[in-house]
N, C-alpha and C positions, 0 to 999 in steps of 0.2 A: 470440659467441652466449651468451645467458643460459642458465644451467642451472637447472632447476626441481627442488626438493626437496619431497616430499610426506610428510606424516604425517597421522594422523587428526585432529589438533588444530591443525595449523599449515601454512601455505603459505609457502615462502621462494623468492625469486628472486634468484640471485646472478650477477654479471658484473662484470668490471673496468670496463666502460663502461655499466653499467646506468643508465637514465634512466626516470623515471616522469613523465607517462604514456608508454606505449610508442608509438613511431612505427612505421609500417609496416603489414604485413598484419594481418588479423583473427587473434586468438589465442583458442583455446578451451581451458579448463583445467577438468578435473573435480576439484573440491575434496574431495568425499566421495561415498560410494556412495549417498547419499540423494537423487539427482536434482538436486543443486545444481550448476549449471553457470554459470561466470562467463565472459562474453564481452566481449572488447575490440574495439571498432570505432571508426570516426571519429565516429559519432553516439551511442554508448552506452558508458558506463564499465563497467557490469555489468548482467547480466540473469539472472534466475533462470528456468530452464525449468520452468514449473509444469504442473499437470495440464491446463490448458486447451490447451496446445500439444502434448500427447502424444496420439498416435492411440489410439483404443480400438476395440473390436469390438462390433458389435451382435449380436443373437441369431443372425443368419445368418452371422456371421463376417466381415462386411464392415467394413473399417476406416472409421471416421468421426472427425471432429475434435470435441472437447469445446469448444463455444463459449460456453456459459452458465456462467460461473464465479462463485464466491462472492466478493463484494467488499465492502469497508468504505469508505464515503466519509467524508472529513474535510474540513470547510470552515472556513477561517480568514478573519479580517477583514484586508483590505488596509490599512486605516488604522492598525491596530495593528502590522502588519509594517513599515510605514514609520516608526513613531514609537517602538516598544518595541525593546529588544534582541532580536535574532533568536532567541537561546536561550530567552527568555521566551515568545515566541509559539509556538515548537516545543513547549515544555513544556505549554502550554495544549492544543494538539492531542493530545499524548500523554495528558493527563488525560482528555479527552473520549473518546478511543479506548478506553483501558483501562476507563473507567467503562461505556461502552456494551457492551463485551464481558462484563465481570464481572456487570453487572446482568442479562444475558441468557445466563448461562453454561449454562443447561439447555435453551436453545432448540436445536432440531436443526441449524439452520444454523451457529450459533456452535460447537456441539460438533464439527461437521465441519470448520469453518474452523480450529479450534485442535487438530485431531487430530494424532497423531504423523506420519501420512503427509502432512499438508498444512502442518505448522507451518513448514517451510522454504520454502514457496511461497505465502505469504499475498499477497493482492492488496488494496492500498489505493490510492485515488485522492484526492489532496489538491488541493482547489480553493480559490478565494477569492471573497469578496464585498466590496463597497466599504466597508461599515461596519455599525454597529449596526442601523439600520432594516432593512437587507437580510438580515442573519442572523436577525433576529426574524421577518421575513416568511417566509423559507425554513422556519424552524421551525414556523410556523403552517401552512404548506402541507403539510409532512410529517405533522404531527399530524392535520390534516383527512383526509389520504389514508390514515391508519393505518400510516405508515412509522415504525417505532420508532427513536428516536434520543436522543442526550443533548445538550442545549444546555448547554455548560459556562459557568457564571457564576462569575467570579473573586471570591473573598471576601477581605477584608471590603469591597472596593470596590463589589461588586454589579454587575460589568461582564460582560455576555455576550460572551465572547471567541471561541468557536468551537462547532462541533457535529460530532458523529460518529454515523453510523448503526450499528446492529448489523449483522453480516454478512447480506447478502441476495444472491440471485441477481441478476446484473447486469441481466438482462432485466426484472426487477421494478422496479428503482429508478433506472436510468440516465436515464429521461425527466425526472425531477425535477431533474437536475443538468446536463442538456445545454447550457443557456445560460450556465453558469458557466465562468470561465476557470481553466485549470490554474494552481496557485500556483507562481510562479517567483521 
């Protein structure tokens, strides 16, 4: 049986026959006191238990589920994923995400999304479109609807590579992304 050693800054699993990924039953390990929970199951390597899954109480003391979470959408181009090195495409998404957040750092949703209590449970959804015409069309639709986002254009090539929204309540923006596929 594996022994688990915890410290505030590291997690170590030791065993003479330790293998990763684990096989067998689901394992839950609390890494830190800040609501960070890693779960191992056959379908998921890790999952952070965020605010949306924690029960809260309304004014009458009745427990409710928080279902409307703050989320940031990142949309990548499939044609670039298939032709560029994966790290380069991921970097483009990171650029767009950071730019969207930094450009709106004083927005109440962004402040809440990046707050100390939520920083370990951010929600991002990474989707894909086929190519340049589709990402430009999506950007136009978001602009028309008043959804603030950053269309990242790689320089000096002047190539629109991806886009990222600022953090929004999922109920406000999810309809714009429902027809897109998850990036895999």
